[in-house]
Every structure is written in C-alpha cells, then in structure tokens.
N, C-alpha and C positions, 0 to 999 in steps of 0.2 A: 504493499499498499503507500502510495506515495506522501511524504510529508508536505509537499508543495500546497499552497491555497489554492481551492476549486473554484474556479470562475466558468461562468456558463456567457457565453457569447451568442446571441440571437441576430442573424440576418439573412435575407432571403436572396444574398447575391455569393454564390461558390468563393468568387475572387476575395472577397471581403473577409469570408471564415479562413480562407487560406493565408491570408495577409496576418490577420489577428495570431493565427497560431504561429506564423513564423517569427512574428516578432514578441510574441509572449510565452510562447511554449516552454521555453529552457526555464523560465521563472514561475509559471504557474501551471497547475492541471487543468487544461482548456475542455471544457464541456461545449458542442456547438450544437445549435438548432437553425433550422431554416425558416421556421416560422414560430408566430407565438404561443399557437397550440402545439407543437413540438417541444418548445421551449419550458411549456408549462409540465407537459409530461416528464421531460428529463429533470426538472427542478423537484417533482412528486418521487421521482427515482433516485436521486442523489442528495439526500438530507445534509450531506458535507459541503455543498455550494453555499458560499459566503458573500460572492458579489454576482450580479448578473448585469451585462451590458446589453443592451437590445437597440436595433436600427429602430427608426421612428417610422418610416413607411414600408408596409410590407402587405402584400395581398391577404384578405381575408380578416386579419386583426392587426391594428397598428401597435407600435410599440408602448404606447400609452394604456391602449385597451389590455395588452398582455400585463404588463406591469400592475396596473389596477387590480387586475384578477388575482394575479400571483402574490401581490403584497398582502390580500386578505388571508391566505393561507400560510405564507412565510414572512410574518412581519419582520423577523430578524435579519432578512437578508436585505444587502444594500442594493440599490438599483442605480442604473446609470442610462442614459439615452444618449445614442449617437445619431447625428442626421447630416443630410447634406444640404439643408435649408436652414435659412434663418430661425432664429427662435421664434416659435409660434404662441399665441396665446395660450394654447393647450400645454406647451412644454414650461410655459412661464408659471402657471396655475400649480402643475405637478412639482416644479420646484418650491414654490411659496408654500403648499401643502405638505411638502415634504416627503411627496409620492415616491421622487427620485431625488438623488443625493446631488447629482450633477448631469449637466449636459454637454457634450463634446460634439466640433464640427465635425463633418468629414472634408478632405481625405483625414485619415486615421494619423493623430499627433501622437506617436508613442510615448514620449516624455511626458506630456501631459496626462495621459490616462496612466500612465505607470506610475506617476507621482499621486493621482487621485486614487488608484488600487492601494499603493501603500500606505496614504493616509488613513482610507476606510478600514484597513486591516488592522490599523494600530488604534483603531477606536475602542 
C-alpha cells in the first residue's frame, strides 16, 4: 500500500488526465475519473482519497454538480475546481460557501496546484 496521499482528478479529456498523472504521479497516488458520475463512484470505493480536483465543464454533470453531490457524502474531502474559463458566479458561490477550497485556471499550473495540495494536506 502506498503511503503517498491519494488524490482524485476528474476530467473528461484523456490528455488532461495523462498530463495530471505525469506531473503529480511521483508525489501522489492519482485516481482518475472521466466524469462526475465516475468520480463519485471512485470516491465511494476509495475512502483514503483526501483531495479531489475536478474539471468544471464536463458532459452530463458539471464539476460543481459533482462536488455538491460528493461533498454531502464526503464532507472531509477537500475539493478544487479546474476550469479553462474565467471564474463564474457558480464558482464564486462555491468558493464563498466553502464548497470548494480553491479554483485553478487551465492550462495546468503545476506549481500552483502542487502548493495548494500541500497546503490542504497540512491542514
């Protein structure tokens, strides 16, 4: 069993999942989901996941919809949103209500995300 922290990354774009694992796989145990539905199932089956990073715009269920559902069942997990777009009212509300801890802009800023993960794990 790995002693590395477990992180779930949810994104409907396979290239983004690969990039995330390439950048963070040596430091964290990465679980990957391609939709909010799959991310939710992964969370249910892996109680050791402490951080979730989700893309905002995905077919079927947005990142915020996924996190809203997941946070009810997993209140101790820390959630982040990643988006290729400017901050929306929906993301702003998720930040102000503490639904999400932080949001990041695409393209992936490895140092920014790594710092946020480290800070979240040290809480």
